[in-house]
PDB file of N, CA, C, O and CB in Angstrom:
ATOM      1  N   UNK A   1      -5.264   9.940 -36.455  1.00  0.00           N
ATOM      2  CA  UNK A   1      -4.282  10.019 -35.594  1.00  0.00           C
ATOM      3  C   UNK A   1      -5.522  10.334 -34.663  1.00  0.00           C
ATOM      4  O   UNK A   1      -5.512   9.722 -33.595  1.00  0.00           O
ATOM      5  CB  UNK A   1      -2.940  11.049 -35.845  1.00  0.00           C
ATOM      6  N   UNK A   2      -6.973  11.492 -34.967  1.00  0.00           N
ATOM      7  CA  UNK A   2      -7.563  11.723 -33.711  1.00  0.00           C
ATOM      8  C   UNK A   2      -8.589  10.537 -33.428  1.00  0.00           C
ATOM      9  O   UNK A   2      -9.539  10.867 -32.718  1.00  0.00           O
ATOM     10  CB  UNK A   2      -8.250  13.148 -33.696  1.00  0.00           C
ATOM     11  N   UNK A   3      -8.567   9.387 -33.803  1.00  0.00           N
ATOM     12  CA  UNK A   3      -9.553   8.635 -33.561  1.00  0.00           C
ATOM     13  C   UNK A   3      -8.800   7.624 -33.063  1.00  0.00           C
ATOM     14  O   UNK A   3      -9.546   6.739 -32.644  1.00  0.00           O
ATOM     15  CB  UNK A   3     -10.444   8.363 -34.605  1.00  0.00           C
ATOM     16  N   UNK A   4      -7.332   7.287 -32.883  1.00  0.00           N
ATOM     17  CA  UNK A   4      -7.049   6.675 -32.180  1.00  0.00           C
ATOM     18  C   UNK A   4      -6.455   7.067 -30.650  1.00  0.00           C
ATOM     19  O   UNK A   4      -6.242   6.380 -29.651  1.00  0.00           O
ATOM     20  CB  UNK A   4      -6.504   6.124 -32.883  1.00  0.00           C
ATOM     21  N   UNK A   5      -6.283   8.569 -30.960  1.00  0.00           N
ATOM     22  CA  UNK A   5      -6.459   9.039 -29.757  1.00  0.00           C
ATOM     23  C   UNK A   5      -7.636   9.296 -28.526  1.00  0.00           C
ATOM     24  O   UNK A   5      -7.438   9.645 -27.362  1.00  0.00           O
ATOM     25  CB  UNK A   5      -6.080   9.866 -30.035  1.00  0.00           C
ATOM     26  N   UNK A   6      -8.644   9.060 -29.065  1.00  0.00           N
ATOM     27  CA  UNK A   6     -10.213   8.910 -28.593  1.00  0.00           C
ATOM     28  C   UNK A   6      -9.834   7.698 -28.410  1.00  0.00           C
ATOM     29  O   UNK A   6      -9.138   7.603 -27.399  1.00  0.00           O
ATOM     30  CB  UNK A   6     -11.626   9.208 -29.566  1.00  0.00           C
ATOM     31  N   UNK A   7     -10.044   6.432 -29.123  1.00  0.00           N
ATOM     32  CA  UNK A   7      -9.697   5.062 -28.226  1.00  0.00           C
ATOM     33  C   UNK A   7      -8.131   4.950 -27.329  1.00  0.00           C
ATOM     34  O   UNK A   7      -7.459   4.120 -26.716  1.00  0.00           O
ATOM     35  CB  UNK A   7      -9.689   3.707 -29.430  1.00  0.00           C
ATOM     36  N   UNK A   8      -8.115   5.825 -27.577  1.00  0.00           N
ATOM     37  CA  UNK A   8      -6.692   5.657 -26.227  1.00  0.00           C
ATOM     38  C   UNK A   8      -7.044   6.513 -24.869  1.00  0.00           C
ATOM     39  O   UNK A   8      -6.316   6.560 -23.877  1.00  0.00           O
ATOM     40  CB  UNK A   8      -4.887   6.503 -26.869  1.00  0.00           C
ATOM     41  N   UNK A   9      -8.534   7.299 -25.049  1.00  0.00           N
ATOM     42  CA  UNK A   9      -9.013   7.876 -23.531  1.00  0.00           C
ATOM     43  C   UNK A   9      -9.004   7.119 -22.296  1.00  0.00           C
ATOM     44  O   UNK A   9      -8.164   7.112 -21.395  1.00  0.00           O
ATOM     45  CB  UNK A   9     -10.377   8.260 -23.545  1.00  0.00           C
ATOM     46  N   UNK A  10     -10.693   6.131 -22.486  1.00  0.00           N
ATOM     47  CA  UNK A  10     -10.593   5.147 -21.631  1.00  0.00           C
ATOM     48  C   UNK A  10      -9.804   4.067 -21.031  1.00  0.00           C
ATOM     49  O   UNK A  10      -9.646   3.841 -19.831  1.00  0.00           O
ATOM     50  CB  UNK A  10     -11.158   4.812 -21.859  1.00  0.00           C
ATOM     51  N   UNK A  11      -9.325   3.423 -22.053  1.00  0.00           N
ATOM     52  CA  UNK A  11      -7.760   2.973 -21.825  1.00  0.00           C
ATOM     53  C   UNK A  11      -6.996   3.796 -20.459  1.00  0.00           C
ATOM     54  O   UNK A  11      -6.559   3.188 -19.482  1.00  0.00           O
ATOM     55  CB  UNK A  11      -6.817   3.415 -23.386  1.00  0.00           C
ATOM     56  N   UNK A  12      -6.954   5.065 -20.604  1.00  0.00           N
ATOM     57  CA  UNK A  12      -6.217   6.388 -19.982  1.00  0.00           C
ATOM     58  C   UNK A  12      -7.205   5.879 -18.608  1.00  0.00           C
ATOM     59  O   UNK A  12      -6.645   5.442 -17.603  1.00  0.00           O
ATOM     60  CB  UNK A  12      -6.507   8.362 -20.915  1.00  0.00           C
ATOM     61  N   UNK A  13      -8.135   5.945 -18.656  1.00  0.00           N
ATOM     62  CA  UNK A  13      -9.069   6.497 -17.216  1.00  0.00           C
ATOM     63  C   UNK A  13      -8.662   5.172 -16.920  1.00  0.00           C
ATOM     64  O   UNK A  13      -7.694   5.201 -16.160  1.00  0.00           O
ATOM     65  CB  UNK A  13     -11.027   7.025 -17.148  1.00  0.00           C
ATOM     66  N   UNK A  14      -9.158   3.554 -17.337  1.00  0.00           N
ATOM     67  CA  UNK A  14      -8.704   2.856 -16.236  1.00  0.00           C
ATOM     68  C   UNK A  14      -7.687   3.420 -15.946  1.00  0.00           C
ATOM     69  O   UNK A  14      -7.529   4.442 -15.279  1.00  0.00           O
ATOM     70  CB  UNK A  14      -8.517   1.580 -16.329  1.00  0.00           C
ATOM     71  N   UNK A  15      -6.499   2.357 -16.754  1.00  0.00           N
ATOM     72  CA  UNK A  15      -4.817   2.982 -16.230  1.00  0.00           C
ATOM     73  C   UNK A  15      -4.616   3.895 -15.292  1.00  0.00           C
ATOM     74  O   UNK A  15      -3.498   3.737 -14.801  1.00  0.00           O
ATOM     75  CB  UNK A  15      -4.032   3.702 -17.262  1.00  0.00           C
ATOM     76  N   UNK A  16      -5.541   5.300 -14.547  1.00  0.00           N
ATOM     77  CA  UNK A  16      -5.439   5.827 -14.076  1.00  0.00           C
ATOM     78  C   UNK A  16      -6.230   5.211 -12.464  1.00  0.00           C
ATOM     79  O   UNK A  16      -5.780   5.022 -11.334  1.00  0.00           O
ATOM     80  CB  UNK A  16      -5.618   6.774 -14.886  1.00  0.00           C
ATOM     81  N   UNK A  17      -7.448   5.064 -13.027  1.00  0.00           N
ATOM     82  CA  UNK A  17      -7.819   3.586 -11.863  1.00  0.00           C
ATOM     83  C   UNK A  17      -7.565   2.631 -11.191  1.00  0.00           C
ATOM     84  O   UNK A  17      -8.015   2.075 -10.189  1.00  0.00           O
ATOM     85  CB  UNK A  17      -8.236   2.946 -11.990  1.00  0.00           C
ATOM     86  N   UNK A  18      -6.416   2.461 -12.200  1.00  0.00           N
ATOM     87  CA  UNK A  18      -5.695   1.063 -11.608  1.00  0.00           C
ATOM     88  C   UNK A  18      -4.572   1.598 -10.678  1.00  0.00           C
ATOM     89  O   UNK A  18      -4.235   0.764  -9.837  1.00  0.00           O
ATOM     90  CB  UNK A  18      -4.951  -0.017 -12.914  1.00  0.00           C
ATOM     91  N   UNK A  19      -3.882   2.827 -10.616  1.00  0.00           N
ATOM     92  CA  UNK A  19      -2.805   3.362 -10.467  1.00  0.00           C
ATOM     93  C   UNK A  19      -3.151   4.259  -9.160  1.00  0.00           C
ATOM     94  O   UNK A  19      -2.181   4.458  -8.428  1.00  0.00           O
ATOM     95  CB  UNK A  19      -2.335   4.032 -11.761  1.00  0.00           C
ATOM     96  N   UNK A  20      -4.186   4.740  -8.817  1.00  0.00           N
ATOM     97  CA  UNK A  20      -5.121   4.813  -8.006  1.00  0.00           C
ATOM     98  C   UNK A  20      -4.475   3.371  -6.151  1.00  0.00           C
ATOM     99  O   UNK A  20      -3.756   3.147  -5.177  1.00  0.00           O
ATOM    100  CB  UNK A  20      -6.760   4.318  -9.308  1.00  0.00           C
ATOM    101  N   UNK A  21      -5.720   2.926  -7.175  1.00  0.00           N
ATOM    102  CA  UNK A  21      -5.704   1.078  -6.097  1.00  0.00           C
ATOM    103  C   UNK A  21      -4.854   0.832  -6.181  1.00  0.00           C
ATOM    104  O   UNK A  21      -5.029  -0.276  -5.673  1.00  0.00           O
ATOM    105  CB  UNK A  21      -6.401  -0.374  -6.352  1.00  0.00           C
ATOM    106  N   UNK A  22      -3.228   0.842  -6.546  1.00  0.00           N
ATOM    107  CA  UNK A  22      -2.418   0.353  -6.489  1.00  0.00           C
ATOM    108  C   UNK A  22      -2.078   1.419  -5.395  1.00  0.00           C
ATOM    109  O   UNK A  22      -1.942   0.901  -4.286  1.00  0.00           O
ATOM    110  CB  UNK A  22      -1.795   0.006  -7.649  1.00  0.00           C
ATOM    111  N   UNK A  23      -1.904   2.776  -5.423  1.00  0.00           N
ATOM    112  CA  UNK A  23      -1.612   3.754  -4.014  1.00  0.00           C
ATOM    113  C   UNK A  23      -1.857   3.363  -3.130  1.00  0.00           C
ATOM    114  O   UNK A  23      -1.017   3.192  -2.246  1.00  0.00           O
ATOM    115  CB  UNK A  23      -2.139   4.872  -3.764  1.00  0.00           C
ATOM    116  N   UNK A  24      -3.422   2.983  -2.971  1.00  0.00           N
ATOM    117  CA  UNK A  24      -4.050   2.895  -2.304  1.00  0.00           C
ATOM    118  C   UNK A  24      -3.966   1.357  -1.336  1.00  0.00           C
ATOM    119  O   UNK A  24      -3.988   1.294  -0.107  1.00  0.00           O
ATOM    120  CB  UNK A  24      -5.001   3.291  -3.015  1.00  0.00           C
ATOM    121  N   UNK A  25      -3.898   0.569  -1.995  1.00  0.00           N
ATOM    122  CA  UNK A  25      -3.008  -0.719  -1.860  1.00  0.00           C
ATOM    123  C   UNK A  25      -1.596  -0.642  -1.063  1.00  0.00           C
ATOM    124  O   UNK A  25      -1.358  -1.469  -0.183  1.00  0.00           O
ATOM    125  CB  UNK A  25      -2.661  -1.189  -3.315  1.00  0.00           C
ATOM    126  N   UNK A  26      -0.524   0.532  -1.449  1.00  0.00           N
ATOM    127  CA  UNK A  26       0.132   0.419  -0.994  1.00  0.00           C
ATOM    128  C   UNK A  26       0.504   1.207   0.121  1.00  0.00           C
ATOM    129  O   UNK A  26       1.410   0.954   0.915  1.00  0.00           O
ATOM    130  CB  UNK A  26       0.586   0.257  -1.663  1.00  0.00           C
ATOM    131  N   UNK A  27      -0.304   2.238   0.124  1.00  0.00           N
ATOM    132  CA  UNK A  27      -0.805   2.535   1.811  1.00  0.00           C
ATOM    133  C   UNK A  27      -1.113   2.341   2.419  1.00  0.00           C
ATOM    134  O   UNK A  27      -1.025   3.204   3.292  1.00  0.00           O
ATOM    135  CB  UNK A  27      -1.220   2.935   2.330  1.00  0.00           C
ATOM    136  N   UNK A  28      -1.796   1.158   2.790  1.00  0.00           N
ATOM    137  CA  UNK A  28      -2.345   0.955   3.868  1.00  0.00           C
ATOM    138  C   UNK A  28      -1.564  -0.984   3.821  1.00  0.00           C
ATOM    139  O   UNK A  28      -1.960  -1.721   4.724  1.00  0.00           O
ATOM    140  CB  UNK A  28      -4.303   1.413   3.793  1.00  0.00           C
ATOM    141  N   UNK A  29      -0.769  -1.455   3.004  1.00  0.00           N
ATOM    142  CA  UNK A  29       0.425  -2.075   3.192  1.00  0.00           C
ATOM    143  C   UNK A  29       1.562  -1.565   3.846  1.00  0.00           C
ATOM    144  O   UNK A  29       2.297  -2.365   4.426  1.00  0.00           O
ATOM    145  CB  UNK A  29       0.781  -2.373   2.179  1.00  0.00           C
ATOM    146  N   UNK A  30       1.812  -0.434   3.847  1.00  0.00           N
ATOM    147  CA  UNK A  30       2.995   0.207   4.768  1.00  0.00           C
ATOM    148  C   UNK A  30       2.250   0.500   6.468  1.00  0.00           C
ATOM    149  O   UNK A  30       2.983   0.157   7.396  1.00  0.00           O
ATOM    150  CB  UNK A  30       3.592   1.984   3.892  1.00  0.00           C
ATOM    151  N   UNK A  31       1.191   0.960   6.762  1.00  0.00           N
ATOM    152  CA  UNK A  31       0.460   1.213   7.790  1.00  0.00           C
ATOM    153  C   UNK A  31       0.907   0.351   8.167  1.00  0.00           C
ATOM    154  O   UNK A  31       1.962   0.485   8.787  1.00  0.00           O
ATOM    155  CB  UNK A  31      -0.768   1.395   7.869  1.00  0.00           C
ATOM    156  N   UNK A  32       0.217  -1.239   7.949  1.00  0.00           N
ATOM    157  CA  UNK A  32       0.268  -2.615   8.430  1.00  0.00           C
ATOM    158  C   UNK A  32       1.472  -2.923   8.792  1.00  0.00           C
ATOM    159  O   UNK A  32       1.801  -3.281   9.923  1.00  0.00           O
ATOM    160  CB  UNK A  32      -0.149  -3.557   7.552  1.00  0.00           C
ATOM    161  N   UNK A  33       2.498  -2.740   7.422  1.00  0.00           N
ATOM    162  CA  UNK A  33       3.881  -3.354   7.939  1.00  0.00           C
ATOM    163  C   UNK A  33       4.014  -2.394   9.129  1.00  0.00           C
ATOM    164  O   UNK A  33       4.139  -3.157  10.087  1.00  0.00           O
ATOM    165  CB  UNK A  33       5.310  -3.303   6.768  1.00  0.00           C
ATOM    166  N   UNK A  34       4.064  -0.826   9.701  1.00  0.00           N
ATOM    167  CA  UNK A  34       4.456  -0.140  10.714  1.00  0.00           C
ATOM    168  C   UNK A  34       3.951  -0.754  11.799  1.00  0.00           C
ATOM    169  O   UNK A  34       4.661  -1.175  12.713  1.00  0.00           O
ATOM    170  CB  UNK A  34       4.154   1.127  10.641  1.00  0.00           C
ATOM    171  N   UNK A  35       2.061  -0.889  11.747  1.00  0.00           N
ATOM    172  CA  UNK A  35       2.062  -1.954  12.827  1.00  0.00           C
ATOM    173  C   UNK A  35       2.101  -2.780  13.446  1.00  0.00           C
ATOM    174  O   UNK A  35       1.832  -2.778  14.647  1.00  0.00           O
ATOM    175  CB  UNK A  35       1.907  -2.136  13.083  1.00  0.00           C
ATOM    176  N   UNK A  36       2.522  -3.914  12.645  1.00  0.00           N
ATOM    177  CA  UNK A  36       3.771  -4.670  12.552  1.00  0.00           C
ATOM    178  C   UNK A  36       4.047  -4.594  13.429  1.00  0.00           C
ATOM    179  O   UNK A  36       3.598  -4.844  14.548  1.00  0.00           O
ATOM    180  CB  UNK A  36       4.713  -4.487  11.848  1.00  0.00           C
ATOM    181  N   UNK A  37       5.394  -3.978  12.759  1.00  0.00           N
ATOM    182  CA  UNK A  37       6.739  -3.771  13.583  1.00  0.00           C
ATOM    183  C   UNK A  37       6.701  -3.343  14.770  1.00  0.00           C
ATOM    184  O   UNK A  37       7.407  -3.866  15.633  1.00  0.00           O
ATOM    185  CB  UNK A  37       7.587  -2.937  13.068  1.00  0.00           C
ATOM    186  N   UNK A  38       5.818  -2.242  15.063  1.00  0.00           N
ATOM    187  CA  UNK A  38       5.462  -1.646  16.779  1.00  0.00           C
ATOM    188  C   UNK A  38       4.823  -2.937  17.535  1.00  0.00           C
ATOM    189  O   UNK A  38       5.056  -3.423  18.642  1.00  0.00           O
ATOM    190  CB  UNK A  38       4.050  -0.127  16.854  1.00  0.00           C
ATOM    191  N   UNK A  39       4.120  -3.220  16.722  1.00  0.00           N
ATOM    192  CA  UNK A  39       3.818  -4.273  17.503  1.00  0.00           C
ATOM    193  C   UNK A  39       4.840  -5.921  18.048  1.00  0.00           C
ATOM    194  O   UNK A  39       4.746  -6.301  19.215  1.00  0.00           O
ATOM    195  CB  UNK A  39       2.678  -4.542  16.736  1.00  0.00           C
ATOM    196  N   UNK A  40       5.507  -6.506  17.280  1.00  0.00           N
ATOM    197  CA  UNK A  40       6.866  -7.287  16.989  1.00  0.00           C
ATOM    198  C   UNK A  40       7.654  -6.168  18.764  1.00  0.00           C
ATOM    199  O   UNK A  40       8.080  -6.573  19.846  1.00  0.00           O
ATOM    200  CB  UNK A  40       7.830  -6.796  14.618  1.00  0.00           C
ATOM    201  N   UNK A  41       7.486  -4.781  18.189  1.00  0.00           N
ATOM    202  CA  UNK A  41       8.407  -4.490  18.968  1.00  0.00           C
ATOM    203  C   UNK A  41       8.365  -4.037  20.355  1.00  0.00           C
ATOM    204  O   UNK A  41       9.289  -3.593  21.037  1.00  0.00           O
ATOM    205  CB  UNK A  41       8.923  -3.807  18.411  1.00  0.00           C
ATOM    206  N   UNK A  42       7.099  -4.227  20.669  1.00  0.00           N
ATOM    207  CA  UNK A  42       6.746  -3.731  22.444  1.00  0.00           C
ATOM    208  C   UNK A  42       6.365  -5.080  22.788  1.00  0.00           C
ATOM    209  O   UNK A  42       6.176  -5.283  23.987  1.00  0.00           O
ATOM    210  CB  UNK A  42       5.257  -2.397  22.880  1.00  0.00           C
ATOM    211  N   UNK A  43       6.184  -6.226  21.840  1.00  0.00           N
ATOM    212  CA  UNK A  43       6.474  -7.860  22.253  1.00  0.00           C
ATOM    213  C   UNK A  43       7.902  -9.002  23.174  1.00  0.00           C
ATOM    214  O   UNK A  43       8.144  -9.894  23.986  1.00  0.00           O
ATOM    215  CB  UNK A  43       6.469  -8.360  20.823  1.00  0.00           C
ATOM    216  N   UNK A  44       8.544  -7.796  21.974  1.00  0.00           N
ATOM    217  CA  UNK A  44      10.201  -7.734  22.659  1.00  0.00           C
ATOM    218  C   UNK A  44      10.459  -7.122  23.723  1.00  0.00           C
ATOM    219  O   UNK A  44      10.758  -7.749  24.740  1.00  0.00           O
ATOM    220  CB  UNK A  44      11.208  -7.104  21.891  1.00  0.00           C
ATOM    221  N   UNK A  45      10.392  -5.722  23.695  1.00  0.00           N
ATOM    222  CA  UNK A  45      10.014  -5.473  25.341  1.00  0.00           C
ATOM    223  C   UNK A  45       9.527  -5.733  26.584  1.00  0.00           C
ATOM    224  O   UNK A  45      10.188  -5.813  27.619  1.00  0.00           O
ATOM    225  CB  UNK A  45       9.634  -4.998  25.476  1.00  0.00           C
ATOM    226  N   UNK A  46       8.014  -5.899  26.417  1.00  0.00           N
ATOM    227  CA  UNK A  46       7.346  -7.093  27.251  1.00  0.00           C
ATOM    228  C   UNK A  46       8.080  -8.614  27.762  1.00  0.00           C
ATOM    229  O   UNK A  46       7.947  -9.358  28.734  1.00  0.00           O
ATOM    230  CB  UNK A  46       6.185  -7.505  26.346  1.00  0.00           C
ATOM    231  N   UNK A  47       8.740  -8.602  26.779  1.00  0.00           N
ATOM    232  CA  UNK A  47       9.400 -10.224  27.238  1.00  0.00           C
ATOM    233  C   UNK A  47      10.981  -9.970  27.767  1.00  0.00           C
ATOM    234  O   UNK A  47      11.465 -10.672  28.656  1.00  0.00           O
ATOM    235  CB  UNK A  47       9.488 -11.500  25.620  1.00  0.00           C
ATOM    236  N   UNK A  48      11.644  -9.001  27.185  1.00  0.00           N
ATOM    237  CA  UNK A  48      12.517  -9.027  28.139  1.00  0.00           C
ATOM    238  C   UNK A  48      13.441  -9.299  29.471  1.00  0.00           C
ATOM    239  O   UNK A  48      14.300 -10.052  29.928  1.00  0.00           O
ATOM    240  CB  UNK A  48      12.381  -8.730  28.086  1.00  0.00           C
ATOM    241  N   UNK A  49      12.325  -7.681  29.881  1.00  0.00           N
ATOM    242  CA  UNK A  49      12.089  -8.293  31.634  1.00  0.00           C
ATOM    243  C   UNK A  49      11.350 -10.041  32.532  1.00  0.00           C
ATOM    244  O   UNK A  49      11.486 -10.266  33.734  1.00  0.00           O
ATOM    245  CB  UNK A  49      10.890  -7.064  32.168  1.00  0.00           C
ATOM    246  N   UNK A  50      10.860 -10.692  31.854  1.00  0.00           N
ATOM    247  CA  UNK A  50      10.404 -11.426  32.089  1.00  0.00           C
ATOM    248  C   UNK A  50      11.455 -12.610  32.531  1.00  0.00           C
ATOM    249  O   UNK A  50      11.525 -13.447  33.432  1.00  0.00           O
ATOM    250  CB  UNK A  50       9.603 -11.465  31.219  1.00  0.00           C
ATOM    251  N   UNK A  51      12.431 -12.110  31.103  1.00  0.00           N
ATOM    252  CA  UNK A  51      13.735 -13.115  31.605  1.00  0.00           C
ATOM    253  C   UNK A  51      14.935 -13.566  32.341  1.00  0.00           C
ATOM    254  O   UNK A  51      15.512 -14.654  32.347  1.00  0.00           O
ATOM    255  CB  UNK A  51      14.126 -13.234  31.132  1.00  0.00           C
ATOM    256  N   UNK A  52      15.241 -12.099  33.159  1.00  0.00           N
ATOM    257  CA  UNK A  52      15.834 -11.531  33.909  1.00  0.00           C
ATOM    258  C   UNK A  52      15.353 -12.227  35.029  1.00  0.00           C
ATOM    259  O   UNK A  52      15.750 -11.933  36.156  1.00  0.00           O
ATOM    260  CB  UNK A  52      15.756 -10.234  33.811  1.00  0.00           C
TER     261      UNK A  52
END
């Protein structure tokens, strides 16, 4: 059984790195979405007075 546990350790390290990478991608995606939302709101606000 210890042999299985020893061979599972490198997989766990790779999984941990993959988890960290996916979390980083998620954080960046959230920031980009917030910037896009803010940009869209700013464009909408700047277009409203022009239409009046």
